[in-house]
C-alpha positions, 0 to 999 in steps of 0.5 A, a space after each residue: 461379370 458381377 457373378 464372376 467377381 463374387 464367387 471364390 476363385 475355384 468356382 470362377 471357371 464354372 461361372 464362365 462356362 455356365 454363362 458361355 452356355 447361356 450365351 450360346 443357347 440364347 442365340 442357338 438353343 437347338 445346337 447346345 446339346 450337339 456341341 456338348 456331346 461333340 465336345 465331350 467326345 473330343 475331350 475323351 478321344 484326345 485324352 485316350 490319344 495322349 495316353 496311347 503308345 501306338 495308333 495315336 494318329 488314328 485318334 487324331 484323325 477321329 477327332 478331326 473327322 468328327 469336328 470337320 464332319 459337323 462343320 461340313 454337315 451344318 455349314 455346307 450340306 445346303 450348298 452341296 445339295 443345292 448345287 447338285 440339284 441345280 446340275 440335275 435340273 439342267 439335265 432335266 432330272 428330278 431334284 433330290 428332296 432336301 430339308 435345309 439345315 440351320 447354321 449354328 452360330 460360331 461353328 467355324 471358330 468352334 471347329 478351329 479351336 477343337 482342331 488346334 487342341 487335338 493337334 497341339 496335344 498330338 504334337 506334345 506341345 501341351 498336355 491335355 486338360 484333366 477336367 472336362 469342364 476346363 476343356 468345355 471352357 476353352 472350347 466354348 468361352 463366350 468372349 471369342 467363341 462366336 467370331 474369334 479371335 481363334 485362340 490356340 490351346 497353348 496360348 491359354 492352357 495355363 490361364 485355364 487352370 491357374 491364372 492371376 487376376 489383378 486390377 490393372 487387367 480388369 481396367 485394361 480389359 474395360 478400356 479395350 472392350 469400350 474401344 471395340 464397342 465404339 468401333 462397332 456401334 459408332 462407326 461400323 453400324 453407320 457405315 453398314 447402313 450406307 453399304 446396305 442401301 447401295 449394295 443390296 439394291 438392284 445393280 441396274 438402279 445405281 450409277 458409278 459414284 454410288 457403287 464406289 461409295 458403297 464398296 468404300 463404306 463396306 471396306 471400312 465397315 467390315 474392318 471396324 465391325 470385325 476389329 471391334 468384335 476382336 477388341 471386345 473379346 480381348 477386353 472381356 477375356 482380360 477382365 476375367 484373366 485371359 490374354 487372347 491374341 491380337 487379331 488386327 494390326 492396321 491392315 489397310 496400311 499394308 504395302 502388299 497383299 502378303 503383308 495385308 494377311 500378316 495384319 488382317 485376321 491374324 489368328 486365321 492366317 496363323 492357323 492356316 499357316 501352321 495347320 494347313 500351309 506348312 503340312 502341305 509343304 509350305 515354302 520348302 518344295 523342290 518344285 517351285 510351282 508347288 509353293 504357288 499351288 499351296 498358296 492357292 489351295 490354302 486361300 481357296 479353303 480360307 474363302 470357302 471357310 468363310 461361307 458356303 457360297 461361290 462368292 467366298 470361293 472367288 474371294 479366296 481365289 482372288 487373294 490367292 492369285 495376288 499372293 502368288 503374284 507377290 511371289 512372282 513380281 508384284 511385291 518387288 514392284 510395290 517395294 520400289 514405289 514407296 507409299 503408293 504401294 499402300 494405295 494400290 494394296 488398299 485398292 486390291 483389298 477393296 476390290 476383293 471385298 466386292 466378291 465377299 459382300 455380294 453373294 450372287 455371282 451375276 450381281 457381283 460381276 455386274 457391280 464391277 461393271 458399275 465401278 469401271 464401266 458406268 458413268 459416275 453420276 450424281 449421288 446422295 448419302 445418308 446424313 449420318 454417313 460422312 462423320 463415321 466415314 471420315 473417322 474410319 478413314 483417319 483411324 485406318 491409316 493413322 499409324 502411318 504417322 509418328 503420332 498415330 503409332 504412339 497413339 496405337 502403342 498407348 492404347 494396344 501395347 502399353 501394359 502399365 498406366 499411372 494412377 492419373 492415366 487410369 483415372 482419365 481413361 476410366 472417365 473418358 472411356 466410361 463416357 464412350 461406353 455410356 454413349 454406345 449403350 445409349 445408341 444401342 438402346 435407342 436404335 438396336 444392336 446390329 449383329 456382327 458380320 462374322 457371327 454367320 461364319 
């Protein structure tokens, strides 16, 4: 940040790009060259496509195939070969020799960014960027490349080439970054310790009470971990003149699974809607059942996008089924029962997180057995668990109340503060930032959950 603010305006994009490449190389040095080559190829394919008078769809297809090809190889090759070998082994046939492929961090988000750019230019929604460095900046921008939010090209197209920077944006960005860091360091990490202690243990060694505590801890951990990263990315982006889209809107206050997906990982939901669901036909189908098929397909793909493992496919199918049930009858029922709909939706989402958290399919079904068919029993929790858990529960549902809505609007919607407010927020959130850094120095920084996606 210091280097960025010291250089002239024309050099600022280069500074962001250099630090983005350094940031990525720090975590995955072996893949920087591959991403640069692929990104450069994409840049020129899209430029040729934009100028072409015919065969434009072929160029778009080439760009999408290139990007999906990288994703399929690096993220899913091990999965497909592993399942193929398992099938061969069951038939008594020798397995295929295979050296496991390492997964580049952020490859899924990289793929989505490249696809949105190519499709938006193809649809003439935005002109292509003229400079390769500007394109690389959009694709590889370090604040959000690793774990989102997914930034559509049109959202930041103007900011890349001619953005205005004012002191208010830098202060707003610092406030948002500090809030996100606190969500991660002061809440999610402590909840994660408790969740890991239970959900990584042998299922046979836990009782019903411990199983419920484990999944409750994880339910709040994943929200504050992922929302924390999104806040940090949005804050960092704003400090350097970019306005990234919001990614969360109090998702655990939803009254249906349909509403949940309008509030959870908003940029992923928008991507799936605009680039997959609508092209499949969306809601406009003469055959009504086709809508249900489209929903199921989209969420199976969404689940598989999260990880090359059957548990993610089951998680996607789980949400797809409940979205179909919403269309059939469930949402009408939930609309009639008032606040109880929030509890039911929260319970459904929490059950979905069991699929998401436990990769071994046998273990995850055994975990369900502990939740519903095992005696509760006594339990012990880590001494540092209860305070973050209570804070997480409060802030997950606080926007249901008038005061909570005002508080949320004050920090996440309001875009102008008085001088006194700036002073109070700078001091208070500066202290929060200092506290978070102190905790990280003393105990280390746990990776974000979505880094591996």
